[in-house]
KENUKOL-361043 format. One record per atom (N, C-alpha, C): y negated, x negated, z negated; atom name; residue number from 0; residue in one letter. Coordinates in pm, whole numbers. Layout:
<pts>
       py       px       pz   atom    nr   rest
        Y        X        Z     CA   NUM      A
...
</pts>
This chain:
<pts>
       py       px       pz   atom    nr   rest
     6437     2594     1752      N     0      X
     6453     2642     1591     CA     0      X
     6473     2514     1508      C     0      X
     6549     2410     1546      N     1      X
     6574     2283     1473     CA     1      X
     6459     2208     1451      C     1      X
     6349     2186     1521      N     2      X
     6236     2106     1519     CA     2      X
     6189     2173     1408      C     2      X
     6150     2338     1430      N     3      X
     6061     2394     1330     CA     3      X
     6107     2381     1197      C     3      X
     6258     2396     1184      N     4      X
     6300     2354     1035     CA     4      X
     6264     2227      997      C     4      X
     6259     2106     1064      N     5      X
     6246     1993     1035     CA     5      X
     6088     1944     1008      C     5      X
     6011     2000     1067      N     6      X
     5852     1958     1067     CA     6      X
     5784     2073      976      C     6      X
     5835     2156      939      N     7      X
     5780     2264      817     CA     7      X
     5825     2293      722      C     7      X
     5976     2328      709      N     8      X
     6034     2379      590     CA     8      X
     6077     2254      520      C     8      X
     6145     2126      592      N     9      X
     6156     2011      517     CA     9      X
     6057     1961      437      C     9      X
     5908     1941      484      N    10      X
     5820     1913      395     CA    10      X
     5765     1979      279      C    10      X
     5775     2095      310      N    11      X
     5757     2211      195     CA    11      X
     5852     2200       97      C    11      X
     5977     2177      118      N    12      X
     6079     2144       34     CA    12      X
     6044     2013      -45      C    12      X
     5998     1898       13      N    13      X
     5962     1777      -24     CA    13      X
     5834     1802     -104      C    13      X
     5723     1863      -75      N    14      X
     5638     1898     -143     CA    14      X
     5634     1969     -282      C    14      X
     5746     2047     -303      N    15      X
     5803     2148     -413     CA    15      X
     5868     2033     -513      C    15      X
     5954     1952     -441      N    16      X
     6036     1882     -528     CA    16      X
     5927     1742     -563      C    16      X
     5853     1702     -531      N    17      X
     5730     1599     -553     CA    17      X
     5649     1675     -672      C    17      X
     5616     1786     -658      N    18      X
     5533     1852     -784     CA    18      X
     5644     1869     -882      C    18      X
     5758     1892     -859      N    19      X
     5847     1943     -998     CA    19      X
     5875     1795    -1055      C    19      X
     5865     1707     -971      N    20      X
     5917     1550    -1031     CA    20      X
     5778     1508    -1097      C    20      X
     5670     1500    -1060      N    21      X
     5563     1443    -1139     CA    21      X
     5524     1516    -1268      C    21      X
     5555     1668    -1241      N    22      X
     5529     1747    -1379     CA    22      X
     5647     1701    -1500      C    22      X
     5783     1689    -1428      N    23      X
     5857     1629    -1537     CA    23      X
     5858     1514    -1603      C    23      X
     5806     1425    -1516      N    24      X
     5783     1276    -1579     CA    24      X
     5645     1274    -1654      C    24      X
     5571     1339    -1624      N    25      X
     5444     1337    -1713     CA    25      X
     5453     1394    -1813      C    25      X
     5508     1521    -1826      N    26      X
     5539     1583    -1961     CA    26      X
     5665     1519    -2034      C    26      X
     5742     1438    -2005      N    27      X
     5847     1344    -2067     CA    27      X
     5762     1235    -2152      C    27      X
     5672     1144    -2058      N    28      X
     5605     1052    -2107     CA    28      X
     5486     1059    -2161      C    28      X
     5441     1204    -2176      N    29      X
     5331     1270    -2243     CA    29      X
     5361     1271    -2386      C    29      X
     5514     1268    -2429      N    30      X
     5558     1263    -2563     CA    30      X
     5582     1155    -2614      C    30      X
     5569     1041    -2514      N    31      X
     5628      904    -2595     CA    31      X
     5500      813    -2629      C    31      X
     5467      807    -2763      N    32      X
     5345      727    -2790     CA    32      X
     5374      575    -2761      C    32      X
     5272      509    -2718      N    33      X
     5263      356    -2723     CA    33      X
     5256      301    -2847      C    33      X
     5305      183    -2866      N    34      X
     5342      114    -2978     CA    34      X
     5188       76    -3052      C    34      X
     5091       38    -2952      N    35      X
     4932       -4    -2977     CA    35      X
     4874      109    -3012      C    35      X
     4898      210    -2984      N    36      X
     4805      353    -3023     CA    36      X
     4679      363    -2965      C    36      X
     4686      268    -2874      N    37      X
     4536      274    -2810     CA    37      X
     4538      414    -2713      C    37      X
     4384      455    -2703      N    38      X
     4397      588    -2632     CA    38      X
     4370      536    -2473      C    38      X
     4394      627    -2384      N    39      X
     4353      640    -2246     CA    39      X
     4215      577    -2219      C    39      X
     4145      616    -2292      N    40      X
     3999      603    -2282     CA    40      X
     3986      455    -2291      C    40      X
     4037      404    -2414      N    41      X
     4012      270    -2439     CA    41      X
     4110      176    -2349      C    41      X
     4206      225    -2290      N    42      X
     4278      139    -2211     CA    42      X
     4206      120    -2065      C    42      X
     4127      241    -2014      N    43      X
     4073      207    -1904     CA    43      X
     3921      116    -1914      C    43      X
     3898      128    -2056      N    44      X
     3768       34    -2062     CA    44      X
     3810      -91    -2055      C    44      X
     3936     -118    -2118      N    45      X
     3976     -273    -2124     CA    45      X
     4015     -326    -2010      C    45      X
     4074     -217    -1923      N    46      X
     4116     -278    -1786     CA    46      X
     3989     -331    -1713      C    46      X
     3905     -197    -1695      N    47      X
     3778     -238    -1620     CA    47      X
     3690     -362    -1682      C    47      X
     3691     -384    -1815      N    48      X
     3605     -507    -1883     CA    48      X
     3689     -639    -1802      C    48      X
     3820     -628    -1792      N    49      X
     3882     -760    -1767     CA    49      X
     3863     -780    -1633      C    49      X
     3811     -707    -1562      N    50      X
     3760     -723    -1422     CA    50      X
     3647     -736    -1416      C    50      X
     3552     -764    -1511      N    51      X
     3423     -778    -1509     CA    51      X
     3353     -631    -1465      C    51      X
     3398     -517    -1506      N    52      X
     3354     -408    -1469     CA    52      X
     3275     -346    -1619      C    52      X
     3143     -317    -1647      N    53      X
     3068     -259    -1752     CA    53      X
     3002     -152    -1717      C    53      X
     2978     -123    -1593      N    54      X
     2872        5    -1555     CA    54      X
     2964      117    -1501      C    54      X
     3065      120    -1542      N    55      X
     3129      262    -1488     CA    55      X
     3151      329    -1635      C    55      X
     3112      460    -1608      N    56      X
     3108      555    -1733     CA    56      X
     3230      633    -1740      C    56      X
     3286      627    -1862      N    57      X
     3436      708    -1872     CA    57      X
     3409      874    -1964      C    57      X
     3422      956    -1888      N    58      X
     3397     1076    -1943     CA    58      X
     3536     1162    -1936      C    58      X
     3545     1262    -2057      N    59      X
     3666     1340    -2086     CA    59      X
     3602     1467    -1979      C    59      X
     3717     1510    -1904      N    60      X
     3687     1657    -1837     CA    60      X
     3802     1757    -1848      C    60      X
     3782     1874    -1825      N    61      X
     3887     1975    -1857     CA    61      X
     3974     1964    -1737      C    61      X
     4083     2059    -1759      N    62      X
     4202     2043    -1656     CA    62      X
     4313     1970    -1700      C    62      X
     4440     1995    -1612      N    63      X
     4537     1910    -1616     CA    63      X
     4573     1819    -1509      C    63      X
     4588     1671    -1569      N    64      X
     4573     1588    -1449     CA    64      X
     4467     1597    -1338      C    64      X
     4382     1608    -1416      N    65      X
     4222     1641    -1327     CA    65      X
     4162     1483    -1313      C    65      X
     4250     1405    -1349      N    66      X
     4177     1244    -1390     CA    66      X
     4149     1187    -1245      C    66      X
     4006     1113    -1205      N    67      X
     3994     1074    -1110     CA    67      X
     3873      980    -1114      C    67      X
     3832      894     -997      N    68      X
     3736      793    -1014     CA    68      X
     3636      825     -894      C    68      X
     3513      842     -929      N    69      X
     3432      898     -876     CA    69      X
     3334      754     -836      C    69      X
     3350      673     -686      N    70      X
     3284      575     -662     CA    70      X
     3128      584     -631      C    70      X
     3101      713     -613      N    71      X
     2945      739     -566     CA    71      X
     2870      713     -673      C    71      X
     2913      771     -797      N    72      X
     2857      760     -898     CA    72      X
     2922      667    -1032      C    72      X
     3009      587     -967      N    73      X
     3062      502    -1072     CA    73      X
     3099      609    -1220      C    73      X
     3199      672    -1200      N    74      X
     3220      766    -1316     CA    74      X
     3371      787    -1311      C    74      X
     3449      764    -1407      N    75      X
     3605      772    -1409     CA    75      X
     3604      880    -1517      C    75      X
     3674      984    -1448      N    76      X
     3708     1105    -1566     CA    76      X
     3845     1118    -1584      C    76      X
     3877     1138    -1696      N    77      X
     4003     1162    -1776     CA    77      X
     4017     1291    -1815      C    77      X
     4122     1347    -1800      N    78      X
     4149     1487    -1867     CA    78      X
     4202     1476    -2000      C    78      X
     4190     1543    -2077      N    79      X
     4186     1527    -2236     CA    79      X
     4306     1470    -2295      C    79      X
     4399     1502    -2206      N    80      X
     4562     1432    -2265     CA    80      X
     4544     1282    -2250      C    80      X
     4497     1264    -2151      N    81      X
     4464     1140    -2111     CA    81      X
     4362     1013    -2180      C    81      X
     4240     1105    -2181      N    82      X
     4131     1071    -2244     CA    82      X
     4164     1018    -2420      C    82      X
     4230     1096    -2472      N    83      X
     4231     1081    -2606     CA    83      X
     4366     1049    -2648      C    83      X
     4487     1059    -2543      N    84      X
     4604     1059    -2582     CA    84      X
     4649      911    -2588      C    84      X
     4744      859    -2635      N    85      X
     4829      750    -2671     CA    85      X
     4938      736    -2625      C    85      X
     4991      822    -2532      N    86      X
     5108      819    -2493     CA    86      X
     5121      696    -2370      C    86      X
     5267      697    -2324      N    87      X
     5254      585    -2213     CA    87      X
     5221      668    -2095      C    87      X
     5226      797    -2051      N    88      X
     5180      876    -1937     CA    88      X
     5018      861    -1939      C    88      X
     4957      887    -2071      N    89      X
     4823      868    -2075     CA    89      X
     4782      735    -2034      C    89      X
     4837      641    -2088      N    90      X
     4778      504    -2060     CA    90      X
     4814      450    -1912      C    90      X
     4922      517    -1853      N    91      X
     4950      488    -1715     CA    91      X
     4838      543    -1634      C    91      X
     4809      699    -1647      N    92      X
     4715      742    -1573     CA    92      X
     4583      675    -1583      C    92      X
     4525      644    -1694      N    93      X
     4413      590    -1718     CA    93      X
     4385      438    -1663      C    93      X
     4498      381    -1657      N    94      X
     4451      243    -1593     CA    94      X
     4481      262    -1422      C    94      X
     4546      344    -1386      N    95      X
     4571      409    -1250     CA    95      X
     4439      419    -1206      C    95      X
     4339      516    -1277      N    96      X
     4225      537    -1204     CA    96      X
     4122      417    -1229      C    96      X
     4152      325    -1341      N    97      X
     4077      193    -1342     CA    97      X
     4114      120    -1230      C    97      X
     4221       92    -1175      N    98      X
     4264       48    -1067     CA    98      X
     4152       70     -966      C    98      X
     4122      198     -948      N    99      X
     4046      243     -853     CA    99      X
     3897      184     -843      C    99      X
     3873      170     -992      N   100      X
     3746      116    -1007     CA   100      X
     3752      -41     -968      C   100      X
     3849     -101     -989      N   101      X
     3859     -248     -944     CA   101      X
     3855     -258     -762      C   101      X
     3908     -148     -748      N   102      X
     3908     -152     -568     CA   102      X
     3781     -145     -539      C   102      X
     3709      -73     -603      N   103      X
     3541      -39     -558     CA   103      X
     3481     -174     -593      C   103      X
     3501     -248     -687      N   104      X
     3430     -368     -722     CA   104      X
     3469     -444     -613      C   104      X
     3592     -497     -567      N   105      X
     3648     -607     -504     CA   105      X
     3629     -570     -368      C   105      X
     3577     -428     -311      N   106      X
     3575     -390     -196     CA   106      X
     3710     -387      -96      C   106      X
     3805     -335     -189      N   107      X
     3917     -297     -109     CA   107      X
     3923     -229       11      C   107      X
     3972     -290      122      N   108      X
     3920     -240      272     CA   108      X
     3962      -76      283      C   108      X
     4099      -39      225      N   109      X
     4143      100      266     CA   109      X
     4062      185      185      C   109      X
     4037      157       70      N   110      X
     3966      239      -13     CA   110      X
     3788      273       57      C   110      X
     3762      156       92      N   111      X
     3640      189      196     CA   111      X
     3651      281      322      C   111      X
     3778      244      385      N   112      X
     3791      345      476     CA   112      X
     3809      484      452      C   112      X
     3863      495      340      N   113      X
     3903      639      297     CA   113      X
     3753      718      267      C   113      X
     3686      648      199      N   114      X
     3565      692      154     CA   114      X
     3460      735      283      C   114      X
     3470      643      383      N   115      X
     3390      680      501     CA   115      X
     3449      781      569      C   115      X
     3581      815      533      N   116      X
     3623      946      587     CA   116      X
     3589     1078      555      C   116      X
     3540     1059      419      N   117      X
     3507     1169      331     CA   117      X
     3432     1310      379      C   117      X
     3319     1245      446      N   118      X
     3211     1351      526     CA   118      X
     3267     1432      641      C   118      X
     3364     1334      708      N   119      X
     3467     1424      827     CA   119      X
     3555     1499      781      C   119      X
     3612     1473      648      N   120      X
     3709     1567      619     CA   120      X
     3658     1697      567      C   120      X
     3530     1666      535      N   121      X
     3458     1822      464     CA   121      X
     3449     1905      552      C   121      X
     3459     1845      708      N   122      X
     3448     1974      794     CA   122      X
     3578     1997      864      C   122      X
     3675     1871      847      N   123      X
     3776     1901      915     CA   123      X
     3900     1980      830      C   123      X
     3862     1970      683      N   124      X
     3982     2023      590     CA   124      X
     3981     2196      633      C   124      X
     3875     2271      588      N   125      X
     3851     2399      612     CA   125      X
     3948     2480      751      C   125      X
     3921     2392      822      N   126      X
     4004     2411      982     CA   126      X
     4137     2394      971      C   126      X
     4147     2268      913      N   127      X
     4321     2236      898     CA   127      X
     4387     2334      804      C   127      X
     4328     2388      711      N   128      X
     4376     2471      612     CA   128      X
     4420     2609      680      C   128      X
     4314     2639      734      N   129      X
     4324     2778      824     CA   129      X
     4471     2764      911      C   129      X
     4463     2674      983      N   130      X
     4588     2650     1095     CA   130      X
     4711     2609      990      C   130      X
     4735     2562      886      N   131      X
     4805     2528      813     CA   131      X
     4870     2666      734      C   131      X
     4776     2757      735      N   132      X
     4777     2861      619     CA   132      X
     4834     2988      709      C   132      X
     4752     3068      785      N   133      X
     4806     3160      848     CA   133      X
     4789     3165     1021      C   133      X
     4717     3045     1043      N   134      X
     4666     3032     1164     CA   134      X
     4798     3011     1284      C   134      X
     4871     2929     1224      N   135      X
     5023     2942     1325     CA   135      X
     5035     3053     1387      C   135      X
     5063     3165     1338      N   136      X
     5071     3295     1385     CA   136      X
     5018     3352     1481      C   136      X
     4853     3293     1483      N   137      X
     4777     3361     1555     CA   137      X
     4767     3272     1688      C   137      X
     4831     3158     1707      N   138      X
     4801     3057     1814     CA   138      X
     4843     3109     1941      C   138      X
     4910     3204     1948      N   139      X
     4948     3252     2087     CA   139      X
     4840     3354     2129      C   139      X
     4762     3369     2043      N   140      X
     4648     3451     2108     CA   140      X
     4498     3364     2109      C   140      X
     4528     3243     2069      N   141      X
     4403     3170     2052     CA   141      X
     4344     3093     2170      C   141      X
     4446     3059     2251      N   142      X
     4429     2972     2375     CA   142      X
     4418     2840     2354      C   142      X
     4418     2796     2429      N   143      X
     4389     2609     2467     CA   143      X
     4295     2540     2377      C   143      X
     4178     2588     2389      N   144      X
     4070     2555     2301     CA   144      X
     4096     2521     2172      C   144      X
     4123     2682     2096      N   145      X
     4159     2685     1978     CA   145      X
     4274     2589     1933      C   145      X
     4363     2582     1981      N   146      X
     4469     2468     1952     CA   146      X
     4409     2323     1945      C   146      X
     4348     2297     2059      N   147      X
     4263     2158     2042     CA   147      X
     4179     2135     1933      C   147      X
     4109     2257     1884      N   148      X
     4076     2222     1775     CA   148      X
     4140     2222     1628      C   148      X
     4245     2294     1645      N   149      X
     4344     2271     1532     CA   149      X
     4403     2150     1508      C   149      X
     4435     2069     1613      N   150      X
     4515     1953     1661     CA   150      X
     4426     1849     1589      C   150      X
     4279     1857     1641      N   151      X
     4178     1761     1589     CA   151      X
     4127     1746     1446      C   151      X
     4155     1890     1372      N   152      X
     4137     1900     1240     CA   152      X
     4253     1846     1148      C   152      X
     4385     1885     1219      N   153      X
     4486     1828     1150     CA   153      X
     4522     1665     1178      C   153      X
     4427     1614     1305      N   154      X
     4485     1476     1292     CA   154      X
     4379     1398     1191      C   154      X
     4283     1448     1170      N   155      X
     4187     1390     1053     CA   155      X
     4258     1404      928      C   155      X
     4293     1525      892      N   156      X
     4358     1541      778     CA   156      X
     4488     1437      744      C   156      X
     4603     1431      847      N   157      X
     4679     1359      863     CA   157      X
     4654     1195      852      C   157      X
     4535     1153      889      N   158      X
     4502     1007      892     CA   158      X
     4424     1003      752      C   158      X
     4366     1086      700      N   159      X
     4305     1077      581     CA   159      X
     4422     1081      461      C   159      X
     4532     1133      502      N   160      X
     4658     1105      371     CA   160      X
     4732     1001      419      C   160      X
     4714      945      530      N   161      X
     4776      813      546     CA   161      X
     4727      692      488      C   161      X
     4556      702      482      N   162      X
     4510      602      441     CA   162      X
     4499      603      288      C   162      X
     4516      725      254      N   163      X
     4510      760       90     CA   163      X
     4664      685       24      C   163      X
     4762      651      112      N   164      X
     4877      598       36     CA   164      X
     4855      479       -4      C   164      X
     4822      376       71      N   165      X
     4784      253       18     CA   165      X
     4724      243      -76      C   165      X
     4591      308      -88      N   166      X
     4502      308     -189     CA   166      X
     4554      335     -315      C   166      X
     4635      443     -313      N   167      X
     4698      497     -449     CA   167      X
     4835      412     -503      C   167      X
     4900      340     -396      N   168      X
     4987      254     -415     CA   168      X
     4928      128     -469      C   168      X
     4847       76     -417      N   169      X
     4766      -32     -484     CA   169      X
     4702      -34     -641      C   169      X
     4619       95     -636      N   170      X
     4589      125     -793     CA   170      X
     4709      135     -892      C   170      X
     4811      170     -843      N   171      X
     4927      180     -950     CA   171      X
     4983       59     -951      C   171      X
     4951      -36     -859      N   172      X
     4996     -190     -892     CA   172      X
     4917     -248     -960      C   172      X
     4790     -247     -947      N   173      X
     4675     -296    -1034     CA   173      X
     4694     -230    -1187      C   173      X
     4740     -119    -1220      N   174      X
     4736      -42    -1317     CA   174      X
     4868     -143    -1425      C   174      X
     4971     -132    -1346      N   175      X
     5082     -197    -1401     CA   175      X
     5081     -329    -1427      C   175      X
     4982     -411    -1376      N   176      X
     4998     -546    -1436     CA   176      X
     4896     -583    -1517      C   176      X
     4798     -492    -1515      N   177      X
     4701     -498    -1637     CA   177      X
     4758     -475    -1761      C   177      X
     4816     -357    -1760      N   178      X
     4871     -281    -1889     CA   178      X
     4917     -394    -1947      C   178      X
     5026     -476    -1891      N   179      X
     5102     -580    -1926     CA   179      X
     5023     -715    -1973      C   179      X
     4938     -750    -1876      N   180      X
     4876     -862    -1923     CA   180      X
     4775     -878    -2013      C   180      X
     4712     -753    -2033      N   181      X
     4615     -742    -2120     CA   181      X
     4680     -692    -2289      C   181      X
     4833     -697    -2280      N   182      X
     4887     -671    -2415     CA   182      X
     4885     -532    -2455      C   182      X
     4827     -440    -2384      N   183      X
     4804     -321    -2383     CA   183      X
     4954     -236    -2407      C   183      X
     5032     -280    -2333      N   184      X
     5169     -259    -2331     CA   184      X
     5295     -335    -2334      C   184      X
     5406     -342    -2407      N   185      X
     5486     -433    -2377     CA   185      X
     5584     -403    -2255      C   185      X
     5643     -503    -2200      N   186      X
     5710     -487    -2093     CA   186      X
     5844     -371    -2107      C   186      X
     5901     -368    -2203      N   187      X
     5997     -249    -2254     CA   187      X
     5936     -104    -2242      C   187      X
     5813     -121    -2273      N   188      X
     5728       45    -2258     CA   188      X
     5728       69    -2096      C   188      X
     5729      -10    -2020      N   189      X
     5658        8    -1869     CA   189      X
     5747       76    -1789      C   189      X
     5889      143    -1833      N   190      X
     5942      235    -1739     CA   190      X
     5916      372    -1728      C   190      X
     5834      381    -1874      N   191      X
     5773      533    -1874     CA   191      X
     5647      527    -1788      C   191      X
     5594      397    -1796      N   192      X
     5469      415    -1701     CA   192      X
     5503      424    -1550      C   192      X
     5614      343    -1533      N   193      X
     5670      324    -1385     CA   193      X
     5682      475    -1354      C   193      X
     5761      555    -1439      N   194      X
     5797      693    -1401     CA   194      X
     5707      756    -1364      C   194      X
     5625      753    -1461      N   195      X
     5485      872    -1435     CA   195      X
     5396      858    -1299      C   195      X
     5384      698    -1279      N   196      X
     5303      657    -1174     CA   196      X
     5394      696    -1022      C   196      X
     5532      648    -1034      N   197      X
     5596      655     -899     CA   197      X
     5599      811     -865      C   197      X
     5619      886     -956      N   198      X
     5622     1041     -940     CA   198      X
     5492     1116     -881      C   198      X
     5370     1042     -941      N   199      X
     5295     1090     -872     CA   199      X
     5238     1040     -730      C   199      X
     5288      915     -707      N   200      X
     5263      847     -586     CA   200      X
     5336      931     -483      C   200      X
     5477      985     -499      N   201      X
     5545     1080     -418     CA   201      X
     5464     1214     -379      C   201      X
     5375     1254     -462      N   202      X
     5301     1380     -413     CA   202      X
     5215     1319     -291      C   202      X
     5178     1213     -288      N   203      X
     5088     1176     -170     CA   203      X
     5191     1155      -53      C   203      X
     5270     1082      -72      N   204      X
     5370     1097       42     CA   204      X
     5421     1221      102      C   204      X
     5456     1325        7      N   205      X
     5490     1448       41     CA   205      X
     5364     1521      120      C   205      X
     5259     1504       61      N   206      X
     5101     1548      141     CA   206      X
     5104     1496      284      C   206      X
     5140     1379      301      N   207      X
     5124     1304      455     CA   207      X
     5223     1360      519      C   207      X
     5349     1387      483      N   208      X
     5443     1417      566     CA   208      X
     5418     1557      607      C   208      X
     5385     1631      503      N   209      X
     5361     1790      541     CA   209      X
     5239     1819      650      C   209      X
     5148     1723      626      N   210      X
     5022     1709      737     CA   210      X
     5100     1664      872      C   210      X
     5164     1539      857      N   211      X
     5233     1527      978     CA   211      X
     5313     1598     1062      C   211      X
     5407     1680      972      N   212      X
     5489     1781     1039     CA   212      X
     5409     1910     1107      C   212      X
     5320     1942     1023      N   213      X
     5229     2047     1074     CA   213      X
     5156     2014     1226      C   213      X
     5112     1899     1222      N   214      X
     5049     1837     1335     CA   214      X
     5137     1862     1446      C   214      X
     5263     1792     1432      N   215      X
     5352     1769     1550     CA   215      X
     5382     1901     1596      C   215      X
     5396     2001     1489      N   216      X
     5421     2126     1527     CA   216      X
     5343     2167     1622      C   216      X
     5214     2143     1579      N   217      X
     5118     2241     1671     CA   217      X
     5116     2189     1815      C   217      X
     5141     2032     1796      N   218      X
     5154     1984     1947     CA   218      X
     5258     2023     2045      C   218      X
     5376     2028     1949      N   219      X
     5472     2093     2030     CA   219      X
     5461     2250     2104      C   219      X
     5398     2315     2014      N   220      X
     5317     2454     2061     CA   220      X
     5240     2440     2172      C   220      X
     5175     2360     2189      N   221      X
     5062     2327     2281     CA   221      X
     5133     2276     2413      C   221      X
     5220     2195     2391      N   222      X
     5297     2160     2506     CA   222      X
     5392     2267     2553      C   222      X
     5445     2347     2486      N   223      X
     5512     2466     2524     CA   223      X
     5448     2567     2597      C   223      X
     5307     2601     2545      N   224      X
     5221     2679     2583     CA   224      X
     5171     2629     2737      C   224      X
     5153     2495     2734      N   225      X
     5094     2412     2901     CA   225      X
     5205     2447     2992      C   225      X
     5328     2433     2940      N   226      X
     5460     2454     3048     CA   226      X
     5472     2586     3076      C   226      X
     5430     2691     2997      N   227      X
     5433     2833     3021     CA   227      X
     5360     2863     3153      C   227      X
     5228     2774     3141      N   228      X
     5088     2822     3210     CA   228      X
     5126     2759     3339      C   228      X
     5205     2649     3342      N   229      X
     5242     2575     3471     CA   229      X
     5311     2643     3597      C   229      X
</pts>
């Protein structure tokens, strides 16, 4: 019972806390305008230009915190609040996504590993989500083969999320450095950016911890099933 609590309930609570923290930090710093009044789109362009990147399209997309960098199409997408906004949160998020573009240009190894794993994740993710949803309740009736499939899928997802951590941390590091070096923000404005990006990073940590906990739970269930059959 205790291991079930540690491996499943604690990661869920961590995930809820991470989402609450990122939402709170983002909304707070979305209301704090930068002194330079530069928009997120302009900040992203400046950060990429300083790294010699002039072939990435910056576009505005719908959604809340739907910001992302697409290396396949060299496309940096920013949600409206961050594309048009001049807040500390908007500049932090925009610069973070630009950090991914810089990683792509310089051939950052962990980003390459993550991209190479995407095709495998497209097959593994639906299976993993099945097991992390209601599949655990059916494992007793599925047998050894289905358990092994679940373990394989969750292993891929856990590894993918582990590789994601250094990619996200490095992008934030690059963003924070460039915002100051380019004079987009003053050092005394950086706490708001740090708070926003650090809270966002916690969501990736929570996702990894959750997947790892579910994987370990499934391994323990498999071990228990094997003992009963011996």
